[in-house]
C-alpha positions as CSV (number, residue, x, y, z in Angstrom):
1,M,12.2,6.1,8.5
2,L,8.9,7.7,7.5
3,P,7.3,9.9,10.1
4,S,4.1,8.4,11.6
5,Y,0.7,10.1,10.9
6,L,-0.4,9.8,14.6
7,K,1.5,10.3,17.8
8,R,2.5,7.2,19.7
9,T,1.1,6.8,23.1
10,D,3.7,4.3,24.2
11,F,6.5,2.2,22.7
12,S,5.3,-1.3,23.5
13,E,5.5,-3.9,20.7
14,K,1.7,-3.9,20.4
15,E,1.7,-0.1,19.9
16,Q,4.5,-0.2,17.4
17,V,2.5,-2.7,15.3
18,A,-0.6,-0.6,15.6
19,V,1.3,2.4,14.4
20,L,2.5,0.6,11.3
21,Y,-1.1,-0.5,10.4
22,T,-2.6,2.9,11.2
23,D,0.0,4.6,9.0
24,L,-0.7,2.1,6.2
25,S,-4.4,2.8,6.4
26,L,-4.0,6.5,6.5
27,S,-1.5,6.5,3.6
28,I,-4.1,4.7,1.5
29,S,-6.8,7.3,2.6
30,E,-4.5,10.1,1.5
31,L,-3.9,8.5,-1.8
32,M,-7.6,8.0,-2.4
33,L,-8.3,11.6,-1.5
34,N,-5.8,12.8,-4.1
35,S,-6.4,10.2,-6.8
36,R,-9.4,11.8,-8.6
37,G,-8.2,14.6,-10.7
38,G,-5.1,15.5,-8.7
39,D,-1.6,16.3,-9.7
40,Q,0.0,13.1,-11.0
41,T,3.3,13.8,-9.2
42,V,1.4,14.1,-5.8
43,I,-0.6,10.9,-6.6
44,L,2.6,9.0,-7.4
45,D,4.2,10.3,-4.2
46,N,1.1,9.1,-2.3
47,Y,1.2,5.8,-4.0
48,C,4.9,5.2,-3.3
49,N,4.3,6.2,0.3
50,G,1.6,3.5,0.5
51,L,4.0,1.0,-1.0
52,C,6.6,1.8,1.6
53,R,4.0,1.5,4.4
54,F,2.9,-1.9,3.1
55,L,6.5,-3.1,3.0
56,L,7.1,-1.9,6.6
57,V,4.1,-3.9,7.8
58,A,5.1,-7.0,5.8
59,S,8.6,-6.8,7.2
60,Q,7.2,-6.6,10.8
61,Q,4.9,-9.5,10.1
62,I,7.8,-11.5,8.6
63,I,6.0,-12.0,5.3
64,I,8.0,-9.8,3.1
65,D,9.0,-12.8,0.9
66,K,5.3,-13.2,0.1
67,F,5.2,-9.7,-1.4
68,L,7.7,-10.6,-4.1
69,L,6.1,-10.7,-7.5
70,T,7.4,-12.1,-10.8
71,D,7.4,-10.2,-14.0
72,E,4.6,-12.6,-15.2
73,E,2.5,-11.8,-12.1
74,L,3.0,-8.1,-12.6
75,S,2.0,-8.4,-16.3
76,V,-1.2,-10.3,-15.3
77,M,-2.1,-7.6,-12.8
78,G,-1.4,-4.9,-15.3
79,N,-3.8,-6.5,-17.8
80,K,-6.7,-6.7,-15.3
81,W,-9.8,-4.5,-15.7
82,P,-10.1,-1.1,-14.0
83,S,-11.9,-0.9,-10.8
84,K,-15.6,0.1,-11.1
85,S,-15.5,2.1,-7.9
86,F,-12.6,3.6,-6.0
87,N,-14.9,3.7,-3.0
88,T,-15.4,0.0,-3.0
89,L,-11.7,-0.7,-3.6
90,Y,-10.8,1.6,-0.7
91,L,-13.3,-0.2,1.6
92,I,-12.0,-3.6,0.6
93,L,-8.4,-2.6,1.0
94,N,-9.1,-1.3,4.5
95,Q,-11.1,-4.5,5.3
96,Q,-8.2,-6.7,4.3
97,I,-5.7,-4.6,6.3
98,E,-8.0,-4.7,9.4
99,N,-8.4,-8.4,9.0
100,S,-4.6,-8.7,9.0
101,Y,-4.3,-6.7,12.1
102,F,-7.3,-7.7,14.2
103,R,-7.7,-11.4,13.0
104,H,-4.0,-12.0,12.4
105,Q,-4.7,-13.1,8.8
106,K,-1.5,-12.6,7.0
107,D,-3.1,-13.7,3.7
108,A,-5.4,-10.7,4.0
109,L,-2.4,-8.4,3.9
110,I,-1.0,-10.2,0.9
111,H,-4.4,-9.9,-0.9
112,A,-4.4,-6.1,-0.1
113,W,-0.9,-5.8,-1.4
114,H,-1.9,-7.4,-4.7
115,M,-5.0,-5.1,-4.9
116,Y,-2.8,-2.1,-4.3
117,I,-0.3,-3.0,-6.9
118,K,-3.1,-3.6,-9.5
119,F,-4.6,-0.2,-8.4
120,G,-1.3,1.6,-9.3
121,L,-0.8,-0.2,-12.6
122,V,-4.3,-0.2,-13.9
123,D,-6.4,2.4,-12.2
124,L,-3.8,5.1,-11.7
125,Q,-2.1,4.0,-15.0
126,F,1.5,4.2,-13.7
127,S,4.1,2.1,-15.4
128,R,6.2,-0.3,-13.5
129,T,9.2,1.8,-14.4
130,Q,7.6,5.0,-13.2
131,I,6.7,3.4,-9.9
132,E,10.1,1.8,-9.3
133,E,12.1,4.9,-10.2
134,H,9.9,7.2,-8.1
135,F,10.0,4.8,-5.2
136,L,13.8,4.6,-5.2
137,E,14.0,8.4,-5.6
138,M,11.8,8.8,-2.5
139,F,13.3,6.1,-0.3
140,A,16.7,4.9,-1.4
141,Y,19.3,6.6,0.8
């Protein structure tokens, strides 16, 4: 299991969910901080960390099946235009994650997931193979 960014104040179910969402949000922040002109290996590490955090939240929310993407969907995402502003993308991602947590909008989390996948493929210019292999290297036991 990934270590949490912040200390847990208790172990209630509500706190456990809050930890997952906080860790997701902070992992995206860390990625954005490193994404402009940083070391590509560090950026890929940060990106895969965010992927894992998304999957942990989706699993807890019992919507992991909604995160499955076909080859065709991935190809369409990979052919989208680059983001005009990483700042705006970051704010929208956080807004969607917060809507998922505070308003219990599961579709918002799915939308954030799609945006995040597109960000990795188009804006960060990682290939699907690069992402998959690095993710498995980091998290497959």
